[in-house]
N, C-alpha and C positions, 0 to 999 in steps of 0.2 A: 367337533369342528368339521370333521370329514362329512358327517351326516348333514350338517348345515350347508356346506358347499354343494354337496350332491343335490340337496333339495332345491337350491337356487339355480343350479345348472339345469335341472330338469324343467324348471319354470321357464328359463330363457330359451330352451330347445337348442340343439346343436347347430342347426342351419342359421341361427342368428350370430353365433360366435365368429365365424369366418368373415362375414360382411363387417362386423364390428371391428375386428382386427384390421381389415383392409382399410376401413374408413379412418381408423386412428393413424395408420401409417401414412395415408394420403394427407391427412391434416398435418402430421409431423413434417413431411417433405415441403408442403406449401408454407408452413410457418417458418421453416428453416430458410427457404428462399427469400421470403419477405424480410426476415431478420437481416440477412446479408445485405439486401438492397437498402433497408432502412439505416443500417450502420454506415454504409457508404455515403448515403445522403446526409447523414448527421455530420460526417467528417467534412464534406464539402461546405455545408452550411456554417459549420464552426469556423472554417478558414475564411469564408466570405464575410462573416461577422467581424473578424478582426480587421478587415479591410476598411470598415467604416470608422474604426476607432481614431485613426490618424486624421481623417478629414474632420471628425467631430472636435478633436483637440485643436486642430488648426483654426477652424471657424470660430470656436469660442475664444481662443487666446487672441487671434487677430482682431476680433471685434473689440476686445478690451484695449488693444494697442491703438486701434483707430480712435477710441474715446480719448486716449492720451493725446493724439494729434489734435482732436477737437478742442481739448482743454488748452493746448498750446495756442490755437487760433483765438480762443476766447481771451487768453491772457495778452496776446498780441494786440487785440482790439482795445482792451482796457488800457494797455500801456500807452497807446497813442493819445489817450486823453489825460495821461498822468503828467504831473509837473516834473517827474524824473526824466521825461523825454528830453527836456531842454534844461536840465540841471547845469548850473554854471560852477558850482562848487560842492564840496562834500556835505555842506549843511542841509542840502535837499533830502538826505537820507534820514533826517530826524523829523521831517514834517509829518503831519497827520495823513497826508496823501500816501506817503511811503508805507506807513503802517496799515492803512486801509488796503493797499495793494498786497501787503504781506498776509492780511486776513483773508483776502480773496483766494490767495494760493492755498492757505490752510483749509478753506472750505472745499476747494476742488479736490484736495488730497483726501479729505474725509469722505467725499461723495464717491471717489473712485478708489476701491480697495487695491487696484493694480499699481497705484502710485505710491512710492516709498518717500519721495521728497521732491519738491519743486523749488527752484531758485533762479533768480535773474542776476547774471554776472556782468558788472561794468568794468571792463579792463582798464579804462582810463584811471579810475581811482582804486582799482583792486577791491571793489566793494560788492556785496551781495545783498539782495532783497529776497528773502525766502520765507518758508513756513516758520522758521525759528526767529524771524525778525530781520533787522537791518544791521549788518556788521561787516567789518572787513573780512576778507576771505579766510584768514587764519583763525579769527575768533569764531566764525561760522563753523569751520571744520571742528574746532574744539568742542562746540556745543553738540555737534552730531556724533562725536567720538568719545563722549564721557571725559572731556578735558584732557585727552591724550593727543599729542601732536604727531605721533608716529604715523607715517604714511601721508603727511600733508603735502610734501614735495611731489610725490607720485600723483596724488589726487589733482593737484593744481596743473601739473604737466599734462596728464593723460585726459583730464576731464575739462577743466576750465580753459586751458590754452590749446586744446586739441583742434584739429582742422576738420574733424568728422562732423557730418550733418545727417539729420534723421536718426534712425536707430543704429547704434553701434555698440560693440563690446569693448570693455576696458579691463585689463588684468587687475584682479583684486588681491591676489596672492599667488602662491605656488599652485599651478594647475587649476586656478579658479578664475572665472570670468563674471563680469557684472554688466547688465544691459542698461543702456542709457538712451534717452532721446535728446538731441541737441539741435537747436535752431537759432540762427543769427537773426536778430531783430534790427533791420537797417534804420538809420537815423532819417527822419523826415526832412531835416535841413542840414546843411553842411556843418554848422557849428554845434549840432546836437551830438551827444555821445552815442556810440554804438553799444548795444547790449546783447547778451547771449542767454537764451532760455535753456535750462537743463532740467530734465525730469528723470529721476531714478526709478526703475521698475522694481516692484516688490517681488523678490524671488519666492517668498512664502506663498503669496497668492498665485503666482505662476505655477508653483508646484501643486497647489490645491486644484487648479483647473486640469492639470495632468491627471491627478487622482480621480477626478470626476469622469474623465474619458476612459480610464483604464478599466477593463472588465474584471469581474471577480473570479479570476482563475489563477493558477500557479504557473502558467506558461507564457504569459504575455508581458513584455516590458516596453517602456517608452523612453526615448532619448531626445534631447534637444541639442543640436550641434551648431557651432558657428560656421561661417563660410570657410574658415581655415581648418575646419574639422576638429576643433577643440570642443570637448564635452562641456556644455553649459549646465544643464539640469538632467536628471534621470529619475525614473521610478523603476527599479529593477527587482525582479523576482530571483529566487535561488537558481532557477534554470536559465537566467540571462547570460549572454556571452560576455567574456571579459573584454577589456578595452582593446587589447590586441586583436582578438577575434572580431570585434565590432568593426575595426578599421578594415579588416580583410573582407568583410561581408558587404561594405558600402560600394555603390557603383561610382561614387565621386562625380555625380552630375546633379548638384543641388538645385539647378534651375528648372528641372522637370521632375514630375512624379515618376518614380521607377519602382518596379516590383523586385523584391529580393527573395530568392528561393534556392538556397544552397546550404551545404554543411549542416543539415538538420534544422534549419531555421527558415521560416517564411515570414515575409513582412513587406513594408513599403517605406520608401523615402518620399517626402513631400515638402516642397519649399514653403516658407511663410510668404505672405503677400508683401512683407516689408523687406524681403531679400537679405536681411541681416543674419538669418539663421534658417535652419530647416529641421523637420521632425523625422524621426525614425521609429517605427513600431516593429518589433520582432517577436515572433511566437515560436517557442520550442515545439517542434512537431510531435516529439515523443510525449511530452507532458500534455500537449493540447488534446491528443486523441487517446491518452492513457485510460481516462475514465470511460471513454466510448468502447475501448477494447474490453474493459472489465464488464461493461454492460452486455457486450456481445457474448462473452463467455457465460455470463450468468443467464442470458436468454436461452442460449443453446442448452445449458444444463437444465434450466427450468422446463424447456419444451420436452426434453427426454424424460425428466422426472414426472412432469404432469401427465404425459402420455401413459407411463407405466402405472402411476397411482390412479389415474382415471378409470382403468379397467377394474382395479381392486375396489375402488369406491362404489362403482356401479353395482357390485354384489352386496355391499353392506349398506346401501342407501336406506333401505327400509328400516334397518336396525337403528340407524343414527337419526331417523326422522324426528323422534320425540325430543331430542336435545335441541334441535333448531326451534321446535315449537315452544319449549320451555324458555329459551333465550328471548324469543319474540314476546312471550307473555310477560317475562320479567321487565323487558324494555317498555312494554305498554303500561305495566303497573307503575313504573317510575313516572312516565308521562302523565298518567291519570292523577297520581298523588300530587305532583307539582302543579298540575292544572287546577286541582281543587284548592290548593293553597293560594295560587294566583287569583282565582275568582273570589275567594273569601276576602282577601285583603283589598281587592279592587272594589268589592261591594261596600266594605266598611268605609273606605276613603271617599268613594263617589257619593255615598248616601250620607256622609258626615255622621256616622253612627257613633255616639259618645256614651250611651247608656252602658255601664259596666256589665250588668246582667245580660243584656242583649249581645254585647261583644263576646262575653264568655261562651254563651250558647252557640253563637255563629261560628266561632273558631273551633269549639269542641266538636261541632257537627262535621267540620272539615278535617278533623283529626289533628288540630293544632293546639297544643298545650304549651303555654309559655312557662317553662320550668325555671328560667334564670332571672336574675335581679334586674339587669340593665337592658334598656331598649335604646335603639338609635335608628334614624332613617339615613339612607344614602340616596340622593337624587342625582340622576345623570341625564343630560340632554342628548337624546339619540335621534333628533329630528333628521339627521343626515341619512339615516337608514330607512329607506322607503318601504322595504319589505317587512311588514309588521310580524308576519309569521317567523321570519328569521330572528327578529328582535326578541320574540318570546322564547325561541330556542336558546338564544344567547343568555337570557335571564336565567333559565333553568340550569344551563351549564355553569354559570357563575355561582349560583346557589349550591349546586352539587359539589363543585370544586372546593368552595369555602368550607362546607360541612365535612368533606373528606379530610381537609387539612387541620381543622380545629374541631375537636370533639365537644367543646364547651359552647357551641353556638348553634342556634336555629335560624335559618334564613327563610324569609317569606317574601318572594319577589312578585311584582306585578307591573304591567305597562299601562299607564294612564296618559292617553294622547301621545305626545312625543317625548314623554318623560319616563325613564326606567326608575322604578321605586323599589328599594330593598329595605325591608324591615328586619333589623338584627336584634335577636334576643340572646344575650351572652352573660357569662358569669363574672368576668374580671375585666376591669378597665385598664389593666397593666399591659395587656398584650398589644401586638402590632396588627390586630384584627382589622381595624378600619383602614389602615394603610394598605393591607393586603387586598381587601376587596376592591379598592380603587385600581390596584395593579391588574387584578383579574378582569375588571370591566374594560380597561384599555386593551388588554390582550385579546379578549373575546370579540370586541368590535373592531380590533385591528386599527385603532386610531389613538394617537398619543395625546391629542389636544381636546379630548372630551371634557366638556364643562361639567363639573360635579359640585355638589354641596352636601355637607354632612350636618345633620341636625344636632341639637344639644342632646346630651344623654338624659333619659327620663326613667322613672322607676314604677310607673303605673300604666296599665292598659287604658285607663280612663283618660290619660293625657295624650293618647295616640293621635287622635284627630286634630286637636288643637296644635300640637307640636308639628304635625305634618303641614297644616295650613300655614303656620308661621314660617316654616322652612321653605315651603313653596313660594310664598310671597317674596322672601329674600332672594330666592333662586331666580324668579321671574324678573326681579329688579336687576340682578347681576346680568341676566341675558338681554335686558332691554326690551322685554316683552310687554305689551299693553296689559293692563290689569289694575288691580287695587294698589294704591300707593301706601307706603307705611309711614304714618305720621311720626314726626320727630319725637313727640312725647311718648308714643308707643315704643319706639326704639330705646328710649331712656329707661322705661319700665322693664323692658325685656332684659337689659343689661343687669339691672338690680335683681330681677328674678333669678337670672343665672347665678349671680353671686350668692343669693340666699340658698339656692339649691346646692351649691358647692359646700356651704356651711352645713346644710342638712345632711349631706352625704359624708361629712367629716373629711372632705378633700381640702385640707387646710393649706397645702402648698399652692393649689390652684386659686383658692380664695385670696390668699396673701398677694399673689401676682395680680389679681384683678382689682385690688384696693384703689390704685391711682385712677384706673378707668372708671370705677363706680363713682368716686368723688368728683371726677371731672365731668363725666357724661350725665350722671344722675343728680348730683347735688348742685354743682356750680353752674350747670347749663340753664337752670331755671332763672327767668328774668325777675320774678317777684321775690323780694327778700324773705317774706313770710314762707313761701314755698320752699326756698333754700333751707331755711331753718328747720321746717318740719321734716324735710327729706334727710337732713343731717341727723335729727333725732331718730328717724326710722333706721338709719344705718347703725347708729350706736345701740339702739334697742335690740336689733338683730344679733349683734355681737354679744350683748349681755345675755340673751337667751342661750346662745351656744356656750358662753362661759359658765352659766349656771349648770348646764348639762355636763360639761367636762369636770367641773368641781365636784358634782355629785358622783359622777361615774368613778372618779379616782380617789374619792374621800379626802380631798385636799381642802385647804382653807385659803384659796387664792383670790376669792371674790373681793374682799376689801381692797387688796392691792390693785386689782384690775379697775375697780370703780374709781379709786383715787387717781389712777393714771388717766382715765377718760375724763374725769372732772377737771384735770389740770390742763386740758387742751384748749388754747385760746385762738387757734387758727386752724384752717383746713390742713395746712402743711403739717402742723403738730399732730392733728388727728390722724393723718395718713401714717406717720411714723409710729404712733401709738398703736393703731390697729394692726400694723404689720408685726410689731413686737409681741402683742397679745396672741396673734395667730401662730407665731413661731413657738410661743410657750405651749399652745394647744398641741402642736406637733411633738414637742419634747415630752409632754405628759403621756401621749400615746405610746411613745417609744420606751417608756419606763416600765411597761408591763413586762414582767420577768418571763423568761423562756419556760420556766416551770409552770406558770399560770397558763400559758398558751398550750403547753403539752397536755395539761389536764383537760382544758377546754376542747382541744381537738380530739382527744380520746373519747370524751363524753359524746361528741357529735358523731364519731364513728360508731359507737355502740348504739346510738339511737337509730342510725341508718340501717345497721345490720339486723336490728330487732324488728324494724318496721318497714323494710323495703318493699314488702308485698302488700302494704296498705295504701289505699287510694289517697288518704289524707297527707301522706308524707311529702314534704316539700321544704323549701327554705324557710317559709313563714312559720311552719310548725316547729322546725328545729330551733328557730330564733326564739320562739315563745318558751320552749323547754329549757334553753340554756341562759336566757335573759340577756342576750346581746343582739345587736342589729344584724339583719340578714347579710349586709355587706361584710361585717366583721366575721360572721360565721364562715363565709366563702374564703376570706383572706387568710384566716388562721388555719383552716383545714388544708388549703392548698400549700401554704408554707410548710406545714408539718409532713404531709403525705405526698405532695407533688402532683395531686389530682384534684379536680373540682368536686364539690359536693354532689351536684347533679350527675356528673360523669360517673362517680363512684356508685351512686344509687342505680343508674341505668345499667352499669356493668353487672351488678348483682342481679338485677331483674332479668337481664338477657341470659345470664348463665342459668338461672332458675328456669327460664322459658325453654332453653335448649334441652334441659333434662326432661321437662314435661312433654315436649314434642316427640321424644323418642318412644312415648307410649302410644298404644293404639286407641282409637275411638275418642280422641280429644280434639276439639275444634280450635282454630286460631283465636276466636273470640273468647273461649273459655280460658285458654292459656293467658291471654292478655289480662283478663279479670283476676286470675289467680296470682299473677306476679305484680299486681298493683297499678296497671294501666287502666285509665278510665275509658279509653276508646281503642277499638281494635285497629282503626286507621292510624292512630298515633303510635301504637305498638309496631305496626308494619313499618312505618317510617323510621322509627328509632332502631329497630332490628336491622333494617337495610343499611342504615348509616354506620352501624358498628360491625356488621358481618358481611356487608357488600352483596348479600342475597336476601330475598324476601323470606319470611317465615315458612310460607308454603313450599318453596323450593327446598329449604333446609329440612323440613319435615319429611318430604319425599326421599331425600338423599340419605337420611339417617333413621329411617324406619327400622325398628328392631324386628 
């Protein structure tokens, strides 16, 4: 180490050291001065920011209260045309006009969330027309208080018979206040009765508006006080003053805006435009600038630390250079691999390539080998993102995140126009994979209301283009985009195809749930009786084929019973119940496989993988042929027994074997890939990176013997 330092010092020459030290010290002093100034400015800016909070709250709430006054004016105008204006007896409150007026109040209440209740009080008859209907005052109170008469006398005295006009507060209970708007409606003629309009303000909505104005910090609180300095509402943080401290801080001049700056609090008092109350915003100085002080200390420590470390790093920069280069190469490799995948899928979908051999060759060239059983598309509308380059980066980030979280999935993303397309190839339909990718898409684009559509699950690469086109058509229809329309008949056939596919995959729970939809949309929707009959027979024949397969698979003798049940169906309703019962029996038969049989089968699958993992032909289809069950059942049984997917276990064995081979000299990445069973070195690189989080080349250099 001493020789190393001596060598570098001789290269730097002595007369460079002192200017370097002087320069570092000068930078340190300048940064320290800038830091102090910046922190002071941050303190002032934070204090000025809180000054706007109270004005924002006042303007927002006063605006809603002005709408309450406007609603009162509207009701006054409508009341002048009502028969109630000139009512001569109590029977007027049972007329259609009275209930229409009540309905008008209800509509105004729905339209204005700040309104809790509206009613018109007629003192002559002690009657109320309000949102709850037309009743005498006691009954109206009972309807509003869940049939409890407690507090009726106080309500009538303080609200109905009060002399207050405009906005005013009425005591609701011990140390509680309630805000009302009250306006007398004069009679147009001497013989007409006088009425009083009363509007109750919704405290919850009032509180929500306060929350909207309040900043997201731990030091600022907001209060609403009456003219008598009684607390109406508040949003207090832990650092807020107590009620007694609050009274000491107030200037007691609610008619003008006043600044408060004493006893460790800074804030403002500001009256409402309605003069019934005023707002107070207070910020705890200590809490307000606490994080700024922490930042200041961290900056000072950072400057000192960086200055010292900077000198040491300058001596070792050459030694560390290659690590930066490796990191850059690794990042570029990732981008290249994902770009190749994106281009391959884009070419297939744009060219509508459906030939299985051509598809296989194209994807294999791009290093994409679909190892798993199930496929699905996720389409997302990203037309709001104008930067296409950013959208492509988001695609890659979503794909990488999903593959990191789930070892049993391959993601191939691409961007076609304004639609982000994700092709998923995965092993099990039981996981929350599809829900998770939708969450990742929303997080990556930072938008909660992204429109998305998921395709149906399919099991063959040859179906890829047709499923994509079908999903895209439905997606464009949802978005209201111009394009091909989907005929009703095609939709009916698609529903029937989905149902057949569920039966083919032995997803009997899903197929059973779809029975009513299939019968309603596919069978009964046909106008022609002959077509209905032929479709009904098609449904029955599909179930019979599945029944024969289940009967053969489990060596049962249920077919006569099932056939008799189907023959006895005289209506579509009976057929629906019969189909559901048969599909339930299919589920029961599958669950009767003993644990011993599953253990033997899963052990046999494990032996096949361990003996052939380095062979190119090994895959789910090969294993399925060897053990005589479907690929989906191979996956399901193996995962239930060992807690890991078939392909995942196979890849782990291959990766471990590859790591041992790469410790040897003179072997290339391509040779390693071939010897452990990968058909493509690009595919090997991608799988290795997925499991080890580094490329094979970097691993080989780091672990060279």
